[in-house]
ROBABA-600356 format. One record per residue: residue in one letter; chain; x, y, z of N, C-alpha, C in turn. Coordinates in steps of 0.02 Angstrom, whole numbers, plus 32768, in hexadecimal, padded with zeros to 4 digits. Each point is the difference from the previous one (the first is absolute). Example, Ala and Ser with C-alpha at 12.3 -4.5 7.8 and 13.67 -1.06 7.14 Angstrom:
REM ROBABA-600356
rest:A&kette:A&n_px:8294&n_py:7EE4&n_pz:8186&ca_px:7FD3&ca_py:803B&ca_pz:8000&c_px:802D&c_py:803C&c_pz:8000
rest:S&kette:A&n_px:7FEE&n_py:8035&n_pz:7FDC&ca_px:802A&ca_py:803B&ca_pz:8003&c_px:7FD9&c_py:8037&c_pz:8025
***
This chain:
REM ROBABA-600356
rest:X&kette:A&n_px:EDF8&n_py:4F49&n_pz:A3B5&ca_px:8010&ca_py:7FE6&ca_pz:8041&c_px:7FC2&c_py:7FE0&c_pz:801E
rest:X&kette:A&n_px:8006&n_py:7FC4&n_pz:801D&ca_px:7FC5&ca_py:7FE1&ca_pz:801D&c_px:7FE8&c_py:8027&c_pz:803D
rest:X&kette:A&n_px:7FC0&n_py:7FF9&n_pz:8010&ca_px:7FE4&ca_py:8022&ca_pz:803B&c_px:801F&c_py:7FE3&c_pz:803F
rest:X&kette:A&n_px:8018&n_py:802C&n_pz:802C&ca_px:801D&ca_py:7FEB&ca_pz:803F&c_px:7FDC&c_py:8028&c_pz:8037
rest:X&kette:A&n_px:7FDF&n_py:7FDC&n_pz:802E&ca_px:7FDD&ca_py:8024&ca_pz:8035&c_px:8031&c_py:801D&c_pz:8033
rest:X&kette:A&n_px:7FE8&n_py:802B&n_pz:802C&ca_px:802B&ca_py:8023&ca_pz:802F&c_px:8026&c_py:7FD1&c_pz:802D
rest:X&kette:A&n_px:7FE0&n_py:7FCA&n_pz:8018&ca_px:8023&ca_py:7FD1&ca_pz:802C&c_px:8038&c_py:7FDD&c_pz:7FDC
rest:X&kette:A&n_px:7FF4&n_py:7FEC&n_pz:7FC2&ca_px:8034&ca_py:7FDE&ca_pz:7FDA&c_px:8038&c_py:8030&c_pz:7FEF
rest:X&kette:A&n_px:7FF0&n_py:803F&n_pz:7FF5&ca_px:8033&ca_py:8032&ca_pz:7FF0&c_px:8030&c_py:8009&c_pz:803A
rest:X&kette:A&n_px:7FE6&n_py:7FFB&n_pz:803E&ca_px:802C&ca_py:8006&ca_pz:803A&c_px:802E&c_py:7FC3&c_pz:8006
rest:X&kette:A&n_px:7FE7&n_py:7FC6&n_pz:7FEC&ca_px:8026&ca_py:7FC2&ca_pz:8008&c_px:8032&c_py:7FF4&c_pz:7FC8
rest:X&kette:A&n_px:7FF3&n_py:801B&n_pz:7FC5&ca_px:802B&ca_py:7FF1&ca_pz:7FC7&c_px:8011&c_py:803E&c_pz:7FD9
rest:X&kette:A&n_px:803B&n_py:8000&n_pz:7FE5&ca_px:8015&ca_py:8034&ca_pz:7FD2&c_px:7FFE&c_py:7FDF&c_pz:7FBC
rest:X&kette:A&n_px:7FD8&n_py:801B&n_pz:7FD3&ca_px:7FF8&ca_py:7FE2&ca_pz:7FBF&c_px:8026&c_py:8029&c_pz:7FCD
rest:X&kette:A&n_px:8028&n_py:7FDE&n_pz:7FD7&ca_px:8024&ca_py:8024&ca_pz:7FCC&c_px:8002&c_py:7FD5&c_pz:7FC1
rest:X&kette:A&n_px:8001&n_py:8020&n_pz:7FC8&ca_px:8004&ca_py:7FDF&ca_pz:7FC0&c_px:8045&c_py:800C&c_pz:7FE3
rest:X&kette:A&n_px:8019&n_py:7FCE&n_pz:7FDC&ca_px:803C&ca_py:800A&ca_pz:7FDA&c_px:7FEB&c_py:8021&c_pz:7FBF
rest:X&kette:A&n_px:8024&n_py:8033&n_pz:7FEB&ca_px:7FEA&ca_py:802A&ca_pz:7FC8&c_px:7FF7&c_py:7FDA&c_pz:7FBE
rest:X&kette:A&n_px:802A&n_py:7FCF&n_pz:7FF2&ca_px:7FFD&ca_py:7FE1&ca_pz:7FBE&c_px:7FD8&c_py:7FBF&c_pz:7FFF
rest:X&kette:A&n_px:7FE4&n_py:7FEB&n_pz:8037&ca_px:7FD9&ca_py:7FC3&ca_pz:8002&c_px:7FBD&c_py:800C&c_pz:8021
rest:X&kette:A&n_px:7FD5&n_py:7FD0&n_pz:7FFC&ca_px:7FBF&ca_py:8006&ca_pz:8021&c_px:8000&c_py:7FD8&c_pz:8041
rest:X&kette:A&n_px:8039&n_py:7FE6&n_pz:8013&ca_px:8004&ca_py:7FDA&ca_pz:803E&c_px:7FF9&c_py:802D&c_pz:803C
rest:X&kette:A&n_px:7FDE&n_py:7FE9&n_pz:8032&ca_px:7FF6&ca_py:8026&ca_pz:803E&c_px:8031&c_py:7FE7&c_pz:8034
rest:X&kette:A&n_px:8025&n_py:802D&n_pz:801D&ca_px:802F&ca_py:7FEF&ca_pz:8036&c_px:7FE2&c_py:801B&c_pz:8040
rest:X&kette:A&n_px:7FF7&n_py:7FD5&n_pz:8032&ca_px:7FE5&ca_py:8015&ca_pz:8040&c_px:8036&c_py:7FF6&c_pz:8035
rest:X&kette:A&n_px:800E&n_py:8034&n_pz:8024&ca_px:8033&ca_py:7FFD&ca_pz:8035&c_px:7FDE&c_py:800D&c_pz:8042
rest:X&kette:A&n_px:800C&n_py:7FD5&n_pz:8031&ca_px:7FE2&ca_py:8009&ca_pz:8041&c_px:801E&c_py:803C&c_pz:8023
rest:X&kette:A&n_px:7FD6&n_py:8029&n_pz:801F&ca_px:8019&ca_py:803A&ca_pz:8024&c_px:7FE0&c_py:8007&c_pz:8045
rest:X&kette:A&n_px:7FCF&n_py:7FD8&n_pz:8011&ca_px:7FDB&ca_py:8007&ca_pz:803F&c_px:802F&c_py:7FF8&c_pz:803C
rest:X&kette:A&n_px:8018&n_py:7FC4&n_pz:800C&ca_px:802E&ca_py:7FF2&ca_pz:8036&c_px:803D&c_py:7FDD&c_pz:7FE4
rest:X&kette:A&n_px:803B&n_py:8014&n_pz:8013&ca_px:803B&ca_py:7FDC&ca_pz:7FE8&c_px:7FFE&c_py:7FB8&c_pz:8019
rest:X&kette:A&n_px:800F&n_py:7FD2&n_pz:7FD3&ca_px:8002&ca_py:7FB9&ca_pz:8011&c_px:8046&c_py:7FE7&c_pz:7FF4
rest:X&kette:A&n_px:801B&n_py:7FDA&n_pz:802D&ca_px:8043&ca_py:7FE6&ca_pz:7FF9&c_px:7FFC&c_py:7FB6&c_pz:7FED
rest:X&kette:A&n_px:8028&n_py:7FEE&n_pz:7FCE&ca_px:8004&ca_py:7FBA&ca_pz:7FEA&c_px:8045&c_py:7FE5&c_pz:8011
rest:X&kette:A&n_px:8000&n_py:7FC3&n_pz:8018&ca_px:803F&ca_py:7FDF&ca_pz:8010&c_px:801E&c_py:7FE0&c_pz:7FC1
rest:X&kette:A&n_px:803D&n_py:7FE7&n_pz:8005&ca_px:8025&ca_py:7FE7&ca_pz:7FC7&c_px:7FDA&c_py:7FCB&c_pz:7FD8
rest:X&kette:A&n_px:7FE3&n_py:7FCF&n_pz:8021&ca_px:7FDD&ca_py:7FCB&ca_pz:7FDE&c_px:7FC6&c_py:801B&c_pz:7FD5
rest:X&kette:A&n_px:7FDB&n_py:8030&n_pz:801B&ca_px:7FC9&ca_py:801D&ca_pz:7FDB&c_px:8019&c_py:8028&c_pz:7FC4
rest:X&kette:A&n_px:8036&n_py:8025&n_pz:8009&ca_px:801C&ca_py:8028&ca_pz:7FC9&c_px:8019&c_py:7FD1&c_pz:7FC9
rest:X&kette:A&n_px:8023&n_py:7FCB&n_pz:8012&ca_px:8019&ca_py:7FD1&ca_pz:7FCD&c_px:7FC5&c_py:7FE0&c_pz:7FDB
rest:X&kette:A&n_px:7FCB&n_py:7FF1&n_pz:8023&ca_px:7FC5&ca_py:7FE3&ca_pz:7FE0&c_px:7FDF&c_py:8030&c_pz:7FD0
rest:X&kette:A&n_px:7FFC&n_py:8040&n_pz:8012&ca_px:7FE1&ca_py:8032&ca_pz:7FD4&c_px:802A&c_py:800E&c_pz:7FC3
rest:X&kette:A&n_px:8042&n_py:8004&n_pz:8009&ca_px:802B&ca_py:8014&ca_pz:7FC9&c_px:8013&c_py:7FC4&c_pz:7FD4
rest:X&kette:A&n_px:8004&n_py:7FC5&n_pz:801D&ca_px:800E&ca_py:7FC4&ca_pz:7FD9&c_px:8049&c_py:7FF8&c_pz:7FEE
rest:X&kette:A&n_px:802D&n_py:8019&n_pz:802A&ca_px:8048&ca_py:7FF8&ca_pz:7FF4&c_px:801F&c_py:7FE0&c_pz:803E
rest:X&kette:A&n_px:803F&n_py:7FEA&n_pz:7FF9&ca_px:8022&ca_py:7FE1&ca_pz:8038&c_px:8019&c_py:8035&c_pz:8031
rest:X&kette:A&n_px:8012&n_py:7FE9&n_pz:803B&ca_px:801B&ca_py:802D&ca_pz:8033&c_px:8040&c_py:8022&c_pz:7FE8
rest:X&kette:A&n_px:802D&n_py:7FDA&n_pz:7FE1&ca_px:803F&ca_py:801D&ca_pz:7FE9&c_px:7FF3&c_py:8034&c_pz:7FC8
rest:X&kette:A&n_px:7FD0&n_py:7FF3&n_pz:7FD5&ca_px:7FF0&ca_py:8031&ca_pz:7FCB&c_px:7FE1&c_py:803F&c_pz:801F
rest:X&kette:A&n_px:7FD7&n_py:7FF8&n_pz:8033&ca_px:7FE2&ca_py:8039&ca_pz:8022&c_px:8037&c_py:802D&c_pz:801D
rest:X&kette:A&n_px:8030&n_py:7FE2&n_pz:8024&ca_px:8035&ca_py:8027&ca_pz:801E&c_px:802F&c_py:801E&c_pz:7FCC
rest:X&kette:A&n_px:8009&n_py:7FDE&n_pz:7FC8&ca_px:8028&ca_py:801D&ca_pz:7FC9&c_px:7FDD&c_py:803E&c_pz:7FE3
rest:X&kette:A&n_px:7FBE&n_py:7FFC&n_pz:7FFA&ca_px:7FDA&ca_py:803A&ca_pz:7FE6&c_px:8001&c_py:803A&c_pz:8032
rest:X&kette:A&n_px:7FFF&n_py:7FF0&n_pz:8040&ca_px:8005&ca_py:8035&ca_pz:8033&c_px:8044&c_py:8022&c_pz:7FFB
rest:X&kette:A&n_px:8035&n_py:7FD8&n_pz:7FF9&ca_px:8044&ca_py:801C&ca_pz:7FFB&c_px:8008&c_py:802A&c_pz:7FC1
rest:X&kette:A&n_px:7FDD&n_py:7FED&n_pz:7FCA&ca_px:8004&ca_py:8026&ca_pz:7FC1&c_px:7FD1&c_py:803C&c_pz:7FFF
rest:X&kette:A&n_px:7FD8&n_py:8009&n_pz:8034&ca_px:7FD2&ca_py:8037&ca_pz:8003&c_px:7FC0&c_py:7FF5&c_pz:7FD9
rest:X&kette:A&n_px:7FF1&n_py:7FC1&n_pz:7FEF&ca_px:7FC5&ca_py:7FF0&ca_pz:7FD9&c_px:7FC5&c_py:7FE9&c_pz:802A
rest:X&kette:A&n_px:800A&n_py:7FFB&n_pz:8042&ca_px:7FCB&ca_py:7FEB&ca_pz:802D&c_px:800B&c_py:8026&c_pz:8042
rest:X&kette:A&n_px:7FCA&n_py:8014&n_pz:8022&ca_px:800A&ca_py:8026&ca_pz:803E&c_px:8020&c_py:7FD6&c_pz:8037
rest:X&kette:A&n_px:802A&n_py:801E&n_pz:8028&ca_px:801F&ca_py:7FDB&ca_pz:8037&c_px:7FCD&c_py:7FF2&c_pz:8037
rest:X&kette:A&n_px:800D&n_py:7FCC&n_pz:8028&ca_px:7FD1&ca_py:7FF1&ca_pz:8037&c_px:8007&c_py:8033&c_pz:8038
rest:X&kette:A&n_px:7FCF&n_py:8000&n_pz:802C&ca_px:8002&ca_py:8029&ca_pz:803C&c_px:8009&c_py:7FD1&c_pz:803C
rest:X&kette:A&n_px:8021&n_py:8019&n_pz:8033&ca_px:800A&ca_py:7FD8&ca_pz:803C&c_px:7FC3&c_py:8004&c_pz:802D
rest:X&kette:A&n_px:7FED&n_py:7FC8&n_pz:801C&ca_px:7FC6&ca_py:7FFB&ca_pz:802B&c_px:8016&c_py:7FED&c_pz:8047
rest:X&kette:A&n_px:802A&n_py:8029&n_pz:801D&ca_px:801A&ca_py:7FF0&ca_pz:8042&c_px:8049&c_py:7FEE&c_pz:7FFB
rest:X&kette:A&n_px:800F&n_py:7FC0&n_pz:8004&ca_px:8046&ca_py:7FEA&ca_pz:7FFC&c_px:8016&c_py:7FFD&c_pz:7FB7
rest:X&kette:A&n_px:8042&n_py:8001&n_pz:7FF4&ca_px:8018&ca_py:7FFE&ca_pz:7FBB&c_px:7FEC&c_py:7FC1&c_pz:7FD9
rest:X&kette:A&n_px:7FEF&n_py:7FCB&n_pz:8024&ca_px:7FED&ca_py:7FC2&ca_pz:7FDF&c_px:7FB6&c_py:7FFE&c_pz:7FEB
rest:X&kette:A&n_px:7FD9&n_py:8030&n_pz:8017&ca_px:7FB9&ca_py:8001&ca_pz:7FF0&c_px:7FF5&c_py:8039&c_pz:7FCE
rest:X&kette:A&n_px:7FF0&n_py:7FEE&n_pz:7FC2&ca_px:7FF7&ca_py:8032&ca_pz:7FCB&c_px:7FBE&c_py:7FF4&c_pz:7FDB
rest:X&kette:A&n_px:7FEB&n_py:8033&n_pz:7FDC&ca_px:7FC4&ca_py:7FFB&ca_pz:7FD7&c_px:8001&c_py:8038&c_pz:7FCD
rest:X&kette:A&n_px:7FCF&n_py:7FFE&n_pz:7FD4&ca_px:7FF9&ca_py:8033&ca_pz:7FCC&c_px:7FBB&c_py:801E&c_pz:8004
rest:X&kette:A&n_px:7FF9&n_py:803F&n_pz:7FF2&ca_px:7FBF&ca_py:801F&ca_pz:7FFB&c_px:7FDD&c_py:7FE3&c_pz:7FC2
rest:X&kette:A&n_px:7FC3&n_py:7FEA&n_pz:8007&ca_px:7FDB&ca_py:7FE1&ca_pz:7FC9&c_px:7FFA&c_py:8030&c_pz:7FC5
rest:X&kette:A&n_px:7FF7&n_py:8041&n_pz:800D&ca_px:7FFB&ca_py:8031&ca_pz:7FCA&c_px:8041&c_py:8005&c_pz:7FD8
rest:X&kette:A&n_px:8039&n_py:7FFA&n_pz:8023&ca_px:8041&ca_py:8001&ca_pz:7FDD&c_px:8008&c_py:7FC2&c_pz:7FD4
rest:X&kette:A&n_px:7FEB&n_py:7FC7&n_pz:8019&ca_px:8004&ca_py:7FC2&ca_pz:7FD9&c_px:7FD3&c_py:8005&c_pz:7FC2
rest:X&kette:A&n_px:7FC4&n_py:801B&n_pz:8009&ca_px:7FD3&ca_py:8008&ca_pz:7FC7&c_px:801E&c_py:802F&c_pz:7FCC
rest:X&kette:A&n_px:801E&n_py:8037&n_pz:8016&ca_px:8020&ca_py:802F&ca_pz:7FD2&c_px:803A&c_py:7FDF&c_pz:7FDB
rest:X&kette:A&n_px:8027&n_py:7FD7&n_pz:8023&ca_px:8038&ca_py:7FDE&ca_pz:7FE0&c_px:7FE7&c_py:7FCE&c_pz:7FCC
rest:X&kette:A&n_px:7FCA&n_py:7FDC&n_pz:800F&ca_px:7FE3&ca_py:7FD1&ca_pz:7FD0&c_px:7FE8&c_py:8027&c_pz:7FC3
rest:X&kette:A&n_px:7FDE&n_py:8038&n_pz:800A&ca_px:7FE9&ca_py:8028&ca_pz:7FC7&c_px:803B&c_py:8019&c_pz:7FD6
rest:X&kette:A&n_px:8037&n_py:8013&n_pz:8021&ca_px:803C&ca_py:8014&ca_pz:7FDB&c_px:801D&c_py:7FC7&c_pz:7FD7
rest:X&kette:A&n_px:8000&n_py:7FC3&n_pz:801C&ca_px:8019&ca_py:7FC6&ca_pz:7FDC&c_px:7FD5&c_py:7FF1&c_pz:7FC3
rest:X&kette:A&n_px:7FBF&n_py:8008&n_pz:8007&ca_px:7FD2&ca_py:7FF4&ca_pz:7FC8&c_px:800D&c_py:8034&c_pz:7FC9
rest:X&kette:A&n_px:8006&n_py:803F&n_pz:8013&ca_px:800E&ca_py:8035&ca_pz:7FCF&c_px:8042&c_py:7FF4&c_pz:7FDC
rest:X&kette:A&n_px:8033&n_py:7FEB&n_pz:8026&ca_px:8042&ca_py:7FF4&ca_pz:7FE2&c_px:7FFF&c_py:7FC4&c_pz:7FD0
rest:X&kette:A&n_px:7FD6&n_py:7FCF&n_pz:800E&ca_px:7FFF&ca_py:7FC5&ca_pz:7FD6&c_px:7FD4&c_py:8008&c_pz:7FC2
rest:X&kette:A&n_px:7FD7&n_py:8036&n_pz:7FFF&ca_px:7FD3&ca_py:800B&ca_pz:7FC7&c_px:8007&c_py:8048&c_pz:7FE6
rest:X&kette:A&n_px:803A&n_py:8010&n_pz:7FE4&ca_px:800A&ca_py:8046&ca_pz:7FEA&c_px:7FD0&c_py:8015&c_pz:7FC8
rest:X&kette:A&n_px:7FEA&n_py:7FD2&n_pz:7FD7&ca_px:7FD2&ca_py:8012&ca_pz:7FCA&c_px:7FBC&c_py:8016&c_pz:801A
rest:X&kette:A&n_px:7FEC&n_py:7FE9&n_pz:803B&ca_px:7FC0&ca_py:8012&ca_pz:801C&c_px:8004&c_py:803F&c_pz:802B
rest:X&kette:A&n_px:803B&n_py:800F&n_pz:801A&ca_px:8005&ca_py:8037&ca_pz:8030&c_px:8021&c_py:803E&c_pz:7FE3
rest:X&kette:A&n_px:801A&n_py:7FFC&n_pz:7FC3&ca_px:8020&ca_py:8039&ca_pz:7FE2&c_px:8048&c_py:8009&c_pz:8015
rest:X&kette:A&n_px:801C&n_py:7FD1&n_pz:8027&ca_px:8046&ca_py:8004&ca_pz:8015&c_px:802D&c_py:7FEC&c_pz:7FC5
rest:X&kette:A&n_px:803E&n_py:8019&n_pz:7FFE&ca_px:802D&ca_py:7FEF&ca_pz:7FC9&c_px:8015&c_py:7FB8&c_pz:8001
***
């Protein structure tokens, strides 16, 4: 494991995937909310595909930010969903069937 000083340890949770040497860093300091445009840009899929994945339980649902028309996603949830998509698309690297 790389050296992580105390300040960085507070800001980030560092975890390794058991079968790879890739480092996954998940933000834990302050929750950050991303709006739809930012989520679509990070994930690289269309809006309709995003909502289909939410309906299928493959992507976290949005949270309401006041009125029902204002929604967003926790950045940590989006990061976790992206990591899940990577693991699902590369079963030979992750040990998944």
